ROLUM-434553 format. One record per residue (C-alpha): x, y, z; residue in one letter. Coordinates in steps of 0.02 Angstrom, whole numbers, plus 50000, padded with zeros to 5 digits. Last residue first. Layout:
BEGIN
XYZA/...
END
This chain:
BEGIN
490535064050959Q/489055070051058A/487595076350956S/487095093550901T/485525100250820E/485825115050707P/485355132850759A/484245140750627A/482685141950737A/483645148750885A/484505161850778A/482845167250703A/482055168850874E/483485179850935A/483415190550778P/481535194050800K/480455188750656V/479505203050573D/480855205450442E/480685187550381S/482255176950392V/482775168350230V/482975149750257A/484715142750275P/485495135150117A/485305116350103P/486685104950170T/486255087150116M/485095091949973I/485975106949898G/487635099349944N/487325084049834Y/486685093749685T/488065106649703E/489365092749708Q/488645085049550L/488655101949463Q/490465105149513K/490915087849452M/490325092049275N/490425075249191M/491605071349048E/490725062448905P/491275044148906E/492665039148787G/493795030948915K/492865023849063P/492355035449204Q/492695034549390L/491845048349490L/492305051849671V/491185062749781L/491915065649954T/490845065250111A/490755077150259D/490065070150420Q/488245073150469S/487775056350395L/488815046950524Q/488125056550673L/486325055150615K/486555036550586L/487265034450762E/485795043950837Q/484615033150735N/485395017450808L/485345024350985S/483485028650969E/483045012050890L/483865003251036T/485414992451058I/485584982851221S/484894966051167S/485984965851012L/487534968951118F/487094955451244A/486844943051103Q/488524948051029R/489314945151198L/488694927351217K/488964922051037Q/490714929551031Y/491164920851192Q/490724903951118E/491544908150951P/493224911551038A/493984928851025I/494924937950888D/495804954350932V/495814967850797V/497414977350757G/497004979650573S/498464969050510Q/498084955150633Q/496214955550598S/496504954950411R/497754940650426L/496574930450534R/495114933250417Q/496124927650267S/496674911850357M/494904907350408L/494374910150227V/495764898650165D/495244885550293T/493454885250231D/492034891050344T/490734877250357R/491004874250543A/490954892950575Y/489274894450489T/488534880250590A/489254888050748F/488524905250711L/486804899750649K/485864907550797S/486884923350771L/486284925350593Q/484474923450649D/484724936350787A/485484948350660K/484004946350542Q/482764948450683E/483684964150739L/483584971550565L/481724967350547A/481344975950713K/482324991450663F/481434992350496E/479744990750582D/480195004150709Q/480615016150569S/482345022350525L/482955039950561G/482035056250525N/483415069050491D/484875057850444R/483755044950360V/482895058250256N/484545066650213A/485235050050151L/483625047150053E/483745064149970R/485585061049931A/485185044449847I/483875052149731F/484955067349693A/486415056049649L/485315046149529G/484685061949446N/486465068449424N/487105051749360L/485705048749235N/486545055149076D/488145045449110N/487295028649130P/487365022549310S/488435012849432D/488145021549598L/489325017049738H/489045020549923I/490695021650014A/491575017650176C/493405021050210Q/494405017250367A/496175024150373R/497735017550462Q/498485009350307F/496915001650234Q/495284997150319V/493804993550207R/491954997250191C/490864993550041D/489184997849964F/488464995249792G/486965001549695L/486644997849512H/485555011849445I/484515009249287N/482835005949372K/482645022449462Q/480735022649462E/480715018249645S/480225002649743K/481924994349721Q/482805010549770L/481845011749935V/482364994149982Q/484174997249935Q/484195013450033I/483565004750190H/484784990250177W/486205002450151F/485735012450304L/485464996950412A/487194990550363E/487985007250408R/487085007650575A/487614989750613I/489424994850584D/489335010750688S/488655001350839R/489844986850816W/491334998450806Y/490855008250961R/490574992351060S/492234985550999L/493135001051063S/492314998451233Q/492664979851241S/494524981451217D/495804978251081R/495084986050925I/496404996250833P/495915013850779H/495565018750599W/495495037150552P/493985042050447T/493505043150262D/491695044050203W/491465041450017M/490005044649899I/490505035249742S/490005038449562L/490335024549438T/490175028749253D/490135013649140Q/491304999449098K/492485002049245V/494254995349270Q/495035005749131E/494865021149240S/494755039649198I/494615050349355L/493415063749419S/493685071749590V/492575080649715P/493495090949848Q/493385083950025P/495205078050025P/495415060150088L/496435060350248P/498245054950224T/498635036550206L/499925028750320T/501335016450291P/502355012350446M/504225014150425P/505294998650457A/506234998950621P/508134999550603I/509214986050682E/508104971150641R/508994955750704K/509914942050614G/509974923250618K/508864908650567L/509384892650654L/507744891450751S/506744890450589F/506684871950545T/506844863750716K/505654875850799N/504404874150656I/504514855150669Q/504174855950855E/502674867250823S/502074854950691L/502184840150808A/501134849250937R/499904856050809S/499554839350727D/498704846550575V/496964848650504K/497124866150432G/497734883950462V/499584888650475V/500264906250499Y/502144909750503L/502704926650570T/504294935950522M/505114952150579A/506114944450723D/506764931650598P/507694944850494T/507384947550309Y/507654966450312W/509534969050331Q/510114952350259E/509034954450103Y/509564972550074F/511404967450092K/511154953549966K/510344965749844L/511794977949865Q/513034964149829D/512044959049674I/511994976649601N/510524975049482V/510854981849308P/509484986349278R/508224994349393K/507104982549489A/505304981049433P/503944991749515Q/502584981249595A/502754988549771P/502705006649704D/503695017049828H/503575035549778A/501725037349824L/501955027549986M/502635043050073T/500855049550075S/500275066950020G/499365060249870K/499125041349889L/497255041849856R/497545049549684Y/498735035349640R/497435023049704W/496065030749596W/497165030849441P/497685012449463D/499585011849462Q/499695001049620P/498654987749532N/498374972749647P/498514983449804P/499494974049858F/500624965649732A/500734948349654G/502264938149608I/502104927549450P/503144939549341D/503134932549165V/504364935249022N/505884930249125A/507464939949089N/507704947349262M/507304930649346V/508524920249243T/509924933049259H/509664933949449L/509714915049461T/511344914249361N/512164928849452E/511814922449627D/510564925749766I/510084908649836A/509064913749987L/509814906850146K/508764912950291G/506984917550244T/506834908950076T/507804893450126D/506724891750282S/505164893950176L/505754879950063W/506064868550212A/504354872650282L/503544868050116A/504524851750109E/503924846850283K/502134850850235L/502344840050079L/502894825150185D/501474828350308P/500204826150166R/498524823250251N/497684838050168N/498314845150004P/499404860650026L/499054879149998S/500614890050003L/500694908950007N/502224919750045Y/501864937150110I/502934952750089T/502484967450200F/502594986250222D/502274993650050Y/501654977649969S/502334961549898S/501294945949866I/501994928349853A/501564911849768P/500104921149685P/498444914449747L/497324901549665P/495604898149737R/494954882849643E/496664877049584S/497374878349760D/499244880349734V/500554870749832S/500544854749730Q/501264862349571Q/502394873049679W/503204857949760L/503414849149592S/504314864249518H/505464864849669L/505874846449648Q/506154848549461P/507384862949490G/508314854149630T/507844858449807F/508714862849971S/509614878549909E/508094885849822S/507964893449647H/506554901349549T/505224903449683I/506434912549798A/507144923649660I/505424930649621R/505154932649809P/506714943749816L/506274954749666L/504734962849743H/505704969549893A/507174974349779F/506104984849659G/506995001249695I/508584998249793E/509675012749734Q/508315025649774S/508155017749946S/506925003749981E/506115002450153V/504395007550089L/504434993849956S/504114979850078G/504604972450245T/503694963950386N/503874946250321V/502264936250332M/502344917650296L/500654910550250R/500214892150253L/498504884550216E/498164866050238V/496844860650111R/495144855750174D/494634837650201S/494804837850391P/493744853750412R/492964851850586Q/494654846050652P/495344863350611T/497024866050697D/497424884650701L/499294888050713I/500234904450743Q/502114906550728W/503404919650776S/505284920750738F/506124931350873G/507794921950878N/507274912751037D/505724905950950L/503994913250971Q/502354904050996G/500504904650962Q/499084892250965Q/497474899150892W/496104889150976A/496434900151128P/495424914251046D/496254930351100P/495644939351258Q/494894956751238L/495464969551366A/494044976751467E/493184993551447A/491834996851574R/490174988151553V/488584991851454S/489454993151285G/489874974851276N/491004970351133A/491754954751059A/492744949050909V/492614933550801L/492734940650627L/491584930250518L/491864939950357G/493174953750368G/493694970150448V/492574982650362L/491454969950278L/491344970150090R/489614972150013I/489134971849831R/487324974149786T/486214973649635G/484844984049556Q/483954977849403M/
END
């Protein structure tokens, strides 16, 4: 039986706005998110959620530093620092720190206490509601971590000899074969965020690294939950205003290079059967005005309509052993969308041919009026439930959405304005404009990526590519001798669309 997996490009209920019928206007942030900055550059953002009084209070401290700033003598330092932070803290005894962490993890949705990546390190705390004493302790621990981390020989020895590393990494497995392939040509390739520090660690060098990169002007604290935002902002000022230091050298920005068009086959321990992906890779541009949002919404609804159409066709076909998936994601200045086919090895070529034929059909003929009508009805129904959906959205989801929008350069707006502008957008879109967008998207080159488990017969990627190209870009028809050259050229000329 076919199934689906969908991940939104920017994130769940992302409250952003667009109106393609007017000139570009700057998007205004949702005023429900209170923001501030201390004199030392430390930033904070608070979302009070009275509609979710029983939810846990989520805290995230984002430090804009990661493995990309490490020199060859500092490998693993960015990942080592949070390990030290959760082991020893100046304001807490061992039992007190242990008690804090026991209460700061959501058992239903556990997160690592910290996650290190190429350009950021994020500290994660999830506190029970209505516990101002615990919130105060959490802020004190974060203050220790960001300004007076206890880097000494005893703590370092304990951390380096621990059997378990509780700190996470992003991506979760930087050594995954697909991710390593994706990093080719990028400076990130030589800066694994999960790589352990080299032994022996020079403690003076580690302290220097900490003082250089853990500066308050490179930190932002996010809080989501039922809190007294005024009292909390005063507490944040009191707790973090004494932090010192200023970033002297800007941290490098991680960027992925364009995905090569050549097909690739990789062995992965993460898959149980062959997974063939048709991937489209494009530059990502921040969304800060109405015009850029209009473009995004138009392309996003076209992608969703495409997948919905293919899924419906697949369910009515004889292809019963294909599991179809679709996802879009933004990572390091690139946007990537893919259609995934999980299929037995001996059916991959037939499955790819089936999907390619339907892609070509949609590109050339578009969606039907009935499909378009059903899509708009679905979107209108979702929009009518906007406030009910928002009221049920958990605080950890609201936090995740905020972080994704911040990292992707997307401006959040208030639900009320979202509803108004989204309705205007849905009213303005036509079947013709949707099919034009689909034609544009499906005219772009795609890359075939095959992930195979160990032991599977190796597939012929050249054959798969030929199957795909033969359907999506068929060879031009042979011109009969009695057809005039000018007429033949006109007949063979491809249709064009504005880009």
